[in-house]
C-alpha positions as CSV (number, residue, x, y, z in Angstrom):
1,M,50.8,79.6,84.2
2,P,47.3,78.2,85.0
3,E,44.5,80.6,84.9
4,N,42.7,81.4,88.2
5,D,39.3,79.9,88.0
6,D,38.3,81.3,91.3
7,K,35.4,83.7,90.7
8,P,34.5,86.4,93.1
9,K,31.2,85.7,95.0
10,Q,28.3,87.6,93.8
11,K,27.5,90.3,96.2
12,L,24.3,89.7,98.2
13,Y,21.8,92.5,98.7
14,Y,19.3,92.6,101.5
15,D,16.7,95.0,100.3
16,Q,13.2,93.5,100.3
17,R,13.0,92.8,96.6
18,S,16.4,91.0,96.5
19,V,15.7,88.8,99.5
20,A,12.3,87.9,98.0
21,L,13.8,87.0,94.6
22,R,16.4,84.6,95.9
23,T,14.2,82.8,98.4
24,T,11.8,80.0,97.4
25,Q,8.5,80.9,98.9
26,C,5.1,79.3,99.3
27,V,2.1,79.6,101.5
28,Y,-0.4,77.1,102.9
29,F,-3.8,78.4,103.7
30,V,-5.0,76.9,107.0
31,Q,-7.5,77.7,109.9
32,E,-5.8,78.7,113.2
33,H,-7.0,75.6,115.0
34,D,-5.5,73.3,112.3
35,K,-2.0,74.7,112.3
36,L,-0.7,72.0,114.8
37,S,-1.9,69.1,112.7
38,M,-0.6,70.8,109.5
39,I,2.9,71.5,110.9
40,E,3.2,67.9,112.1
41,L,2.4,66.5,108.7
42,L,4.6,69.1,106.9
43,L,7.6,68.6,109.0
44,N,7.7,64.9,108.3
45,N,8.8,66.0,104.7
46,Y,11.7,67.8,106.2
47,K,13.5,65.2,108.3
48,D,17.0,66.3,109.3
49,T,16.6,69.8,108.0
50,Q,17.6,72.9,110.0
51,I,14.3,74.8,110.5
52,V,13.4,78.0,112.3
53,V,9.8,78.3,113.1
54,V,8.7,81.9,113.9
55,V,5.5,82.6,116.0
56,K,4.0,85.7,117.4
57,S,4.0,85.0,121.1
58,K,6.0,83.3,123.8
59,K,3.0,81.2,124.8
60,K,2.6,79.9,121.3
61,A,6.3,79.1,121.1
62,D,6.1,76.9,124.3
63,I,2.8,75.1,123.1
64,L,4.3,74.4,119.7
65,S,7.6,73.2,121.2
66,E,5.8,70.8,123.6
67,F,3.7,69.5,120.8
68,L,6.5,68.8,118.4
69,I,8.6,67.1,121.2
70,S,5.6,64.9,122.0
71,K,5.7,63.9,118.3
72,E,9.4,63.0,118.6
73,F,10.8,65.9,116.8
74,K,14.1,67.5,118.0
75,A,12.7,70.9,118.7
76,I,13.2,73.7,121.3
77,A,11.5,77.0,122.0
78,V,13.6,80.2,122.6
79,H,12.0,83.4,123.6
80,G,12.3,86.5,125.8
81,N,11.3,84.6,129.0
82,H,14.5,82.4,128.7
83,R,17.8,83.4,130.1
84,E,20.8,84.1,127.9
85,E,22.4,80.8,128.7
86,H,19.3,79.0,127.4
87,Q,19.4,81.0,124.2
88,I,23.1,80.3,123.6
89,E,22.7,76.6,124.4
90,A,19.8,76.3,121.9
91,A,21.7,78.1,119.2
92,T,24.8,75.9,119.8
93,G,22.6,72.8,119.6
94,F,21.1,74.1,116.3
95,H,24.6,74.8,114.9
96,L,25.8,71.3,115.8
97,G,22.7,69.6,114.5
98,A,21.6,68.3,117.9
99,L,18.4,70.3,117.2
100,D,16.5,70.3,113.9
101,I,13.8,72.7,114.9
102,L,14.2,76.0,116.7
103,I,10.9,77.9,117.6
104,T,11.2,81.6,118.3
105,T,9.8,85.1,118.0
106,D,10.9,87.9,115.7
107,M,12.5,89.7,118.5
108,I,14.7,86.8,119.6
109,F,15.4,85.5,116.1
110,Q,17.6,88.5,115.2
111,T,19.8,88.0,118.2
112,L,20.6,84.3,117.7
113,D,23.1,84.6,114.8
114,L,22.2,81.3,113.2
115,D,24.1,80.6,109.9
116,N,22.9,77.2,108.8
117,I,19.2,77.7,108.4
118,K,17.7,75.8,105.4
119,L,14.0,76.7,106.0
120,V,12.1,79.5,107.7
121,L,8.6,78.5,108.6
122,S,6.3,81.4,109.5
123,Y,3.7,79.8,111.7
124,D,2.2,83.2,112.1
125,L,2.6,86.1,109.7
126,P,4.2,89.2,111.4
127,D,2.2,92.4,111.8
128,L,4.9,94.4,110.1
129,V,5.8,93.7,106.4
130,Q,9.5,94.4,107.1
131,D,9.6,91.6,109.7
132,Y,8.6,89.1,107.0
133,Y,11.7,90.1,104.9
134,N,13.8,90.1,107.9
135,R,12.9,86.4,108.6
136,L,14.0,85.5,105.0
137,S,17.2,87.5,105.2
138,F,18.5,85.4,108.2
139,M,19.0,82.6,105.7
140,Y,21.7,85.0,104.0
141,E,21.8,83.2,100.7
142,K,19.4,80.9,99.1
143,G,16.8,79.2,101.3
144,E,13.1,78.2,101.5
145,A,10.4,80.0,103.2
146,I,7.0,78.5,104.1
147,T,4.2,80.5,105.6
148,F,0.9,79.3,107.2
149,V,-1.9,81.9,106.5
150,S,-5.1,81.8,108.4
151,P,-8.2,83.7,107.2
152,E,-7.5,86.5,109.8
153,D,-4.1,87.0,108.2
154,D,-5.3,87.6,104.6
155,R,-4.8,91.3,104.9
156,L,-1.1,90.8,106.1
157,L,-0.5,88.5,103.2
158,S,-1.9,91.0,100.8
159,D,0.4,93.8,102.2
160,I,3.4,91.5,101.7
161,E,2.6,90.6,98.2
162,F,1.9,94.2,97.3
163,N,5.2,95.2,98.6
164,M,6.9,92.3,96.9
165,K,5.1,93.0,93.6
166,Q,4.3,89.4,93.1
167,E,2.0,86.7,94.4
168,I,3.5,84.0,96.6
169,E,2.9,80.4,95.3
170,E,0.1,78.6,97.0
171,K,0.5,74.9,97.9
172,V,-1.8,72.2,99.2
173,L,-0.4,69.7,101.6
174,D,-1.0,66.1,100.6
175,G,-2.8,64.1,103.2
176,F,-3.9,67.1,105.3
177,V,-7.7,67.2,106.2
178,A,-9.1,70.4,107.5
179,T,-11.6,70.4,110.3
180,P,-14.9,72.4,110.2
181,V,-14.8,76.0,111.3
182,S,-16.8,76.8,114.5
183,N,-19.9,78.9,114.3
184,H,-18.1,81.7,116.2
185,S,-15.5,81.9,113.6
186,R,-18.0,81.8,110.7
187,N,-19.9,84.7,112.3
188,M,-16.9,87.0,112.7
189,K,-17.2,90.2,110.6
190,K,-14.5,90.6,108.0
191,D,-13.5,93.9,106.6
192,R,-11.3,93.3,103.6
193,K,-10.6,95.7,100.8
194,K,-9.8,92.9,98.2
195,K,-11.2,89.4,97.7
196,P,-9.3,87.1,100.1
197,R,-7.2,84.3,98.5
198,H,-8.0,82.0,101.6
199,R,-10.2,79.1,100.6
200,K,-13.4,78.6,102.7
201,I,-13.8,75.2,104.2
202,K,-17.0,73.6,103.0
203,V,-18.9,71.9,105.8
204,K,-21.2,69.2,104.8
205,K,-24.7,69.8,106.3
206,E,-26.6,66.7,107.6
207,K,-30.1,66.3,106.2
208,P,-32.8,66.5,108.8
209,E,-34.4,63.1,109.7
């Protein structure tokens, strides 16, 4: 009598540590005003991949959706201002592969019941550490998580890494060129308890004639 080779599936745990360990994670440090150009370049490396992009606001979701559509990505925004019919239609399109990129907020993300997510891209870091792990857990099993971190979000990243008890890998996007920071941004006061990981953009000063 042949042996039964069917092995029981390993039980998945959804505590923060377990979710973090089974998810491939990385961060890209980027100024807020450069996020659109970075995401366009990055997504070109993930053609035909089912991606959920999480943002902080409905307005940002709409802006990002319009931008990606203008660049010929199959994307749609789903947030609290949309009717349930729109949310169901978007989730169905994502399931069927008619949409590659679904842009949403944390509140709506947890209601969509998506089961084929390959990548979660945190366009913005959440204010609550738990929300970061929730985003990863929606991939259920193994997946990939990419996070954009602006200088203003250094503290949020530190909180997540402290809670995770490990530092998330930093990557640099080939071909991406950062633009100079405005004087207003440079003059903003920063109150950080630890040295930030965020790289400062060096602006070449022109010599006076």
